[in-house]
C-alpha positions in Angstrom: -0.2 -0.1 0.1 1.2 3.7 -1.1 1.0 6.8 1.2 -0.9 9.2 0.1 -1.1 13.2 -0.6 -3.5 15.5 1.2 -6.7 16.3 -1.4 -5.0 13.6 -3.9 -7.4 12.1 -6.5 -8.0 8.4 -6.2 -9.5 6.0 -8.7 -11.8 2.9 -8.0 -11.7 -0.2 -10.1 -14.9 -2.6 -9.5 -15.2 -6.3 -10.1 -18.3 -7.9 -9.9 -18.9 -11.6 -9.8 -21.9 -14.2 -9.2 -21.5 -14.5 -5.3 -19.0 -11.3 -4.5 -18.0 -7.9 -5.4 -14.6 -6.5 -5.1 -13.4 -3.0 -5.1 -9.7 -1.4 -5.5 -8.4 2.0 -4.7 -5.8 3.0 -6.3 -3.6 6.1 -7.0 -1.5 7.2 -9.9 2.2 7.7 -9.1 3.8 9.2 -12.4 1.4 6.9 -14.6 2.3 3.9 -12.3 -1.1 2.5 -10.7 -0.5 2.0 -7.3 -3.0 -0.1 -5.0 -4.1 1.9 -1.7 -6.7 -0.2 -0.4 -9.1 -3.6 -1.2 -12.3 -4.6 0.3 -14.7 -7.3 -1.1 -17.9 -8.5 0.1 -19.8 -12.0 -0.3 -23.3 -11.6 -1.6 -25.8 -13.8 0.2 -29.7 -14.4 -0.2 -31.1 -11.9 -2.8 -27.8 -10.1 -3.2 -26.8 -13.0 -5.7 -30.3 -12.2 -7.7 -29.0 -8.6 -8.4 -28.1 -7.2 -11.9 -24.2 -6.6 -12.6 -25.1 -2.9 -12.2 -27.0 -2.8 -9.0 -23.9 -5.0 -7.9 -21.7 -2.6 -8.9 -23.5 0.4 -7.2 -23.5 -2.2 -3.7 -19.9 -2.4 -4.1 -19.5 1.5 -3.9 -22.0 1.7 -1.0 -20.2 -1.1 1.0 -16.9 0.7 0.2 -17.9 4.2 1.6 -19.1 2.6 4.5 -15.9 0.7 5.0 -13.5 3.2 4.3 -15.1 6.5 4.8 -12.2 8.6 5.5 -10.5 8.1 1.8 -14.0 9.2 0.7 -14.5 12.4 2.8 -10.9 13.5 2.0 -10.3 12.7 -1.6 -11.8 12.9 -4.8 -12.7 9.3 -5.8 -13.2 8.6 -9.7 -14.8 5.4 -10.5 -13.6 3.5 -13.8 -16.5 1.6 -15.0 -18.6 0.9 -18.1 -21.5 1.2 -16.4 -23.9 4.1 -16.8 -23.7 5.1 -13.1 -25.1 8.7 -13.4 -28.5 7.6 -14.0 -28.4 4.8 -11.3 -26.9 6.8 -8.8 -29.1 9.8 -8.7 -32.1 7.3 -8.1 -30.7 4.7 -5.4 -27.2 5.8 -4.0 -27.8 7.6 -0.6 -27.8 11.2 -0.1 -24.6 10.9 1.9 -23.0 9.0 -0.9 -22.7 11.3 -3.9 -22.7 15.1 -4.4 -22.1 15.2 -7.9 -22.0 12.9 -10.6 -20.2 14.1 -13.5 -19.3 11.8 -17.0 -15.8 12.1 -18.1 -13.5 10.3 -20.8 -10.4 8.7 -19.7 -8.4 6.6 -21.8 -11.9 5.9 -24.4 -13.8 4.4 -21.2 -17.0 5.6 -20.0 -16.4 6.8 -16.2 -18.6 8.3 -13.4 -17.0 10.4 -10.5 -18.5 10.7 -7.4 -17.3 13.5 -4.9 -18.5 12.3 -1.7 -20.4 15.0 0.3 -18.8 15.3 4.1 -21.6 14.1 6.4 -22.2 16.0 9.8 -20.0 14.5 12.2 -20.5 13.8 15.7 -17.5 14.1 17.9 -17.5 12.1 21.3 -14.5 12.2 23.7 -14.6 9.4 25.9 -12.7 8.2 28.7 -12.9 5.0 31.5 -11.4 5.2 35.2 -11.1 2.5 37.7 -9.8 2.7 41.1 -10.7 1.4 44.6 -13.3 3.0 44.8 -14.9 1.3 41.8 -15.3 2.1 37.9 -16.5 4.8 36.2 -16.9 6.8 32.4 -17.1 9.8 31.3 -18.4 11.1 27.6 -18.6 14.6 26.2 -20.8 14.6 22.7 -20.3 17.5 20.5 -23.1 18.0 18.1 -22.5 19.2 14.5 -24.1 22.5 15.4 -21.3 22.5 18.4 -23.8 22.1 21.3 -22.1 19.8 24.1 -23.6 17.0 26.0 -21.7 15.7 28.9 -22.5 12.4 31.0 -20.9 10.5 33.7 -21.9 6.8 34.6 -20.7 4.6 37.5 -20.3 1.3 36.5 -22.2 -1.0 38.7 -20.0 -4.1 38.1 -16.4 -4.8 38.5 -14.3 -3.5 35.8 -10.6 -3.1 35.1 -9.4 0.3 33.6 -9.2 -1.4 29.6 -12.4 -2.7 30.4 -13.6 0.7 31.3 -12.2 2.2 28.3 -14.1 -0.3 26.0 -17.4 0.2 27.8 -17.5 3.6 27.1 -16.8 3.4 23.6 -20.0 1.1 23.3 -21.9 3.4 25.4 -21.1 6.9 23.2 -21.6 4.4 19.8 -25.0 3.5 21.4 -26.2 6.9 22.5 -25.6 8.5 19.0 -27.2 5.5 17.1 -30.1 6.1 19.4 -29.7 10.0 18.1 -30.0 8.6 14.4 -26.5 9.7 13.7 -24.6 8.0 11.4 -21.4 9.3 11.4 -19.0 9.6 14.3 -15.6 10.4 15.4 -14.5 9.4 18.7 -11.5 10.6 20.7 -9.7 8.1 23.5 -6.3 8.6 25.2 -6.3 4.8 25.7 -3.4 3.4 23.4 -4.8 -0.2 23.8 -8.3 0.2 22.9 -7.4 2.7 20.0 -5.3 0.3 18.7 -7.0 -3.0 19.0 -10.0 -1.4 17.1 -8.1 0.3 14.1 -6.1 -3.1 13.8 -2.4 -1.9 14.8 -2.7 -4.0 18.0 -3.9 -7.5 18.4 -6.4 -8.3 21.0 -5.3 -11.3 23.0 -7.1 -11.1 25.9 -10.6 -13.3 25.6 -12.7 -10.2 27.5 -10.9 -7.8 25.3 -11.7 -9.6 22.0 -15.6 -9.8 23.3 -15.4 -6.0 23.5 -13.7 -6.0 20.1 -16.4 -7.9 18.7 -19.5 -5.7 20.2 -17.5 -2.5 18.9 -16.9 -3.8 15.4 -20.7 -4.7 15.4 -21.8 -1.0 16.3 -19.4 0.3 14.2 -20.9 -1.4 11.2 -24.4 0.5 11.7 -22.5 3.8 10.9 -21.8 5.3 7.9 -18.7 6.8 9.1 -16.6 5.9 11.8 -13.4 7.0 13.1 -11.4 6.6 16.5 -8.7 8.7 17.0 -6.0 8.8 20.0 -5.5 11.7 22.4 -3.2 12.9 24.9 -4.7 12.7 28.5 -4.2 16.5 28.3 -6.6 16.7 25.2 -9.2 14.6 27.0 -9.4 16.2 30.5 -13.0 17.0 30.2 -14.0 13.3 29.8 -11.5 12.1 32.4 -13.0 14.4 35.0 -16.6 13.1 34.0 -14.9 9.2 34.5 -13.1 10.5 37.8 -16.7 12.0 38.9 -18.2 8.6 38.9 -15.7 7.0 40.9 -15.6 9.7 43.8 -18.2 8.5 45.7 -20.1 5.5 46.6 -23.4 7.9 47.5 -26.0 8.7 44.7 -24.6 12.2 43.1 -27.5 15.0 42.1 -28.2 15.1 38.5 -26.9 18.7 38.1 -23.9 19.9 39.6 -22.8 24.0 39.7 -19.1 24.7 39.1 -18.8 28.6 40.6 -15.7 30.5 41.3 -14.4 31.2 44.5 -12.2 34.6 43.9 -11.1 35.1 47.4 -9.9 32.8 50.0 -12.4 32.5 53.1 -9.3 33.5 55.6 -9.5 37.4 53.8 -10.5 39.8 56.2 -13.9 41.2 56.0 -15.7 44.7 56.7 -17.1 45.0 60.2 -19.9 46.9 61.0 -20.3 48.0 64.6 -23.9 49.0 65.6 -24.2 51.7 69.1 -27.1 51.5 71.0 -28.1 55.2 72.1 -30.4 55.9 74.7 -31.8 59.4 75.1 -34.4 59.0 78.0 -37.6 57.8 78.5 -39.8 56.8 75.6 -43.6 56.5 75.0 -43.3 53.2 73.8 -41.8 52.0 77.4 -45.1 51.4 79.0 -46.0 49.1 76.2 -42.9 47.6 76.2 -43.0 46.7 80.2 -46.4 45.7 79.5 -45.8 43.0 76.7 -42.7 41.9 78.4 -44.0 41.7 82.2 -47.7 42.4 82.3 -46.7 45.7 84.3 -49.3 48.4 83.8 -48.8 52.0 84.6 -49.9 53.5 88.1 -51.5 55.9 86.5 -55.2 54.3 85.4 -55.7 57.1 83.0 -52.8 55.5 80.8 -53.8 51.8 81.5 -56.7 51.8 79.0 -54.5 53.3 76.6 -51.6 50.7 77.2 -54.2 48.0 76.4 -55.6 48.9 74.0 -52.1 49.8 71.7 -50.5 46.8 72.8 -52.1 44.2 70.6 -50.4 46.3 67.9 -47.1 45.7 68.7 
């Protein structure tokens, strides 16, 4: 396989057989065709009965789902004698093509498919496991820039790697439930990212089970990209995962975080109140009556005190 340049034009050959279809991506290197990627698909049940043209379209759709990176980052020219223009306009998914043009290359009729960029959901994930338990954190960012955060405490024993896999599955499940078909995930776990993209081998039986589930869910998306990021680039998801393991007690649904700008030991202003008594007041008899049930000796004032006291 050869290395690609940015925005390089790729070419695609399709082979249609009775029980299988194959597709190969190539690049032109000084008039030498070099392979980039090869995919194939076995045909089952009704697919075997497809017309050759329908099988060719199936091969293209299959390739765009398996190799979304190439179709989203490069212009792909399909070399075929099938009338793709008329058929793709009727049967291709809206996310597959933006425009179809007829070209003549070496005397062959070809169709150029410019892949339309899908609205991508970005999901930052992280898992944590310690003596207090296991938890996961997710940060979902919509194509419009809206951010959704989620912290989950795992109710079962899990290692750190298992927690990292769990959060990937949770993230895929959440995006799938929202009906989205394109997702880009970011994880700081080199092991999980390496096993999912195929650069590392899953030898442990539990890791193999997790990997199988991830691959199954991945097949439900038109576009799935898992990228490794550093811990410093994933601090928000890391904080949410740590939060889930921080307490055995139930956490409130909403946690308000505010800024404390000054330390509590900082001196504060003290207001002193001085009581000043100038002399006898008209309220003194009423106060004495309410506090001690004592009435004035002057009988002419007794009735006044009794009438005014209920108002105080």
